[in-house]
N, C-alpha and C positions, 0 to 999 in steps of 0.2 A: 277479424271477420273470417268467416268460413269460405274456403275454396270450393269449387264445384265438386271435387272428389273427397273432401274431408268428411269424416264421420266421427263424432265424439260420443263417447259412452260415459255416463256418470249416474250413480244413485238410481238405477232402474230406469233411466231415460236414455234415448238416442237422439242426437241432434245432427242433422245433415242438411244439404241444400233443399230437401223436400219438406223440412220443418222439424218440429219437435214430436217425439213419439214416446209414450210410456210403454215399457216392455212388461208383458204379462209373465206369469209364472213359466210359461213354455218358451219365453223369449220372442214371442210375436209382437210386432209394434202396433200400438194403438195410437192413432193421431190425437194430438192435444191442440185444441183450437188456440191460436195465439196470433196476435197482430204482427205485421212485418217489422215494425220498430222494436217490439219486444224480442222478436226472433233475432234481429240484427244485434241488439244489446246482449242477448244471451250468447250469441255466437262469439262476440268480442270478449266477453268475460271468460267464457269456458276455453276458448282458444289460448287465452293468456292466464290460465289457472294459477292461483296463488300470487299473482303479481298485482300490486296496487295500481289501479288505473285512475288517473285524475278525471274529475268531472268534465274539464275542458276537452280532454282527449276523447272521452265517451261521446260528448255532444258533437265534436267534429266528425267522429266516425259514423254515428247513428243518424245524425241530422246534418249531412254535408250541405254546405252553401245555403243553409236555412237558419233564420233567426228564430229561436224558440226559447221559451222560459225554462228555467231550471226545474220548475214544477213538473214539466213533461217527463223528465228523467225520473222523478220521484214516483209518478204514476206508473211508468213502465216497470220500475224496480218492484213496486208493490204488486203488480200483476204477476211478475215472474215468481216472487216469493209465495204468493197464493198457491201457485201450481207446484213449485218445486219443494216447498216446505210442508205440504199437506201430510199429516200423519208422521212427520219427522220428530224424533225425541230430542235430538241435539239442537244447537242454534241454527240460524238460517244459513242456507247455501251461499247466499250473497251477503258478505259483510260490508258494512259501511264504516269508513274511518272519517269521522266528522271533519269537514273542512278540507279533506284531501282527496277522497274518491271512494271507489268500491273495489272489492276483491272477491273472486269466486273461490270459495273455501273448501270445496270438496274435490277428491281425486278425479281426474279426467284421463280416459284412455282413448287414444286414437286408434281407430279400427279400419282395416282394409277389408271392405265387404264385397270386392269384386269376385265374381264366381269364376273358378278355374275353367269350367266347361265353356264359358263364353270366350275366353282367350283361346282356347284350343280350337273352337269352331272358326273363329276369325283368322287364325293362323293357317288354316288348311287351304292350300292353293286351289283344290278342286272346288271348294265352296265359293271362293272368290271368283273363279272363272264362271261358275254357274250363275252367281249373282249378277255379274256383268252381262252375261247372256240374256238373262231375264229382263234386266233393265233396258238393254239395247232393243229387245223385241218390243217392249212396252212403249218405248219412245218412238220407234218406227210406226207402231199402230196409231199413236197419238198424232203424229205428223201426217199420216195418210188420211186420218179422219178429219183433220183440220184442212188439208189441201184439197180433198176431193170436191167439196162444194165450190171452192174458188175456181178449180179447173172447169167444172161444168159451167159456171157463170161466164168464164172467159170464153169457152167454146160457143156458148149461145150468142155472146156479144160479137164474136168473129163471124158467125153465120149470119147475123143481121146485117153486118157491114157488107158481106159478100152479095147479099140479096139486093142491096141498093145500088 
């Protein structure tokens, strides 16, 4: 399965925790609608590219603690093949080894898409001090806004008590 920071690139697609994206000619990601089970299945297969994964292992990873029929796996594989194999001249990206399992058969590249400017800004101590100052001021305003009506109500109640 994919971790939160994993990004996999293959055959004009990008797969990450945000979903599956088709990359256009300029490399811009275009979201591909796909259900969560199909995404989990694709993440498992692509992360273990070239490795034969048994049906039992797939079922346990994609449908944990759930009893489902094997036909669910077949439906999800078919959905993935419809998307991944569209316009592909060679065989399917997902190979079936009858009675044994499935294998993701195309090369997969792990990518680090973290932007260096983000790391640079976060590492700047002036940025961190400014951020802390802004957050502290906003918290103070929120506390004052919450406390003011309560303080007024208490002072009114104490005035009533003094009058009696």
